[in-house]
N, C-alpha and C positions, 0 to 999 in steps of 0.2 A: 481049956481054951484054945481056939483055933489061934493060928497065925492073922488070920484077917481079922478075928476079934481084938487081938493085942495089938494091931495096927490101928485099928479104929480107936480104941481106948486111948492110946497115945496122941492121936490127933485130937480127941475131945479132952484131952488134959491140956493140950496146947492151946486149943480153943479158951477154956477157964482159966488157965493159971498164966499165960504169956499175952495171948492176943486181946483179951480182953481188958490189959492194961494199956493198951497202945492203940494210937489212932489207926481206923482203917486206911489200908494202903494198898490192897489189891485194886488192879486194873480192871479185873475181870467179874463176871457176876456168873455163877455164883462165887463166892470167895475161894480161893485155892483149897484150904482145908473142908469146906464143904463140899467141893467136886471131890477131893480124894475119898471122902466118906461114901458119897454116891458110887464112885468108881468100884471101890473095894467092896460095897455090898453088892452091886451088880454082877462084878466079874472076879470076886476072890483077890487072894493076896499076890499072887505074880502079874496077871493081866491088869487087874485094877492099880495096884502098884505102879506098875509100866506107865500107865496112862496118867497117874498122879504126878510122876517124875516128869513126864514130858511136858505136863502142866506147868509144872513150876519152872521149867527151862524157858516157856513160852511169856512168862509173868516177870518180864524184865523191863526196864526204865526205858528203853528205845520201843517198847510195843504198843499197838495200838489198843489193847483191851477190849473190852465188850462183852457179849454174851456167849458164853463158850461152855456149854451142856456137854456131859458126858454122851459120847455117842449111843446110839440107839443098837448099833451093831460093832462088836469089836473090832477095831483095826488102828493101828497106830497111824495108819494113813488117812483117817476121815476127814481131815481138813484138805488134804491134795486133790486137785481136780480130777486127776486121772485114775485116781481108787475106785473100785467098785463099792467101797463102802464111805464114798463121799456125802459129805452133809453140808448142805449152805448154812451159814451162821444165821441164827434166827435174831429176829427183832424185838421177840417176847420170851421169856424163860420157860421152862418146861416146867411143870409142876413137880415139887421136891416133895420129899418125905418130912412130915413135921417134926420126927424126932432127930433128924440130921440138923436142925437149925441150932447155930451157935450164936453167943453174944456176940461176935465179930460181924454177923451176917445184919442185926439189929442197928449197930452203929454203921453199916454200909447204906442201909436204906435210908437212914438219917442224913447222911453225907450226901447223897442223891437229892433229897429234897431240898437241902439248903443251897444246891449249884443251879 
């Protein structure tokens, strides 16, 4: 098993064992755990892990939240306007892999419908 696979398994365990028993609280779509899985699958353990950590640092009580997809091109500066890899925040999310969907994402969608 590779390091990336181990990290993804740990996140999926978190989604099933911990996140499924708590109310959805992530301000971003997709959820931070789903973002981390996509980043790890796309960029590997080091780069994907770094993007996941930066996403967790953005998910704080005073952040605005919103749609924050994994960047199409790898860059830790993809949200900064002067970066060559800059991507504008989207109004609609990108299509995600069905196998990355966790229980917490279903609860997130239900919470959005109720709002």
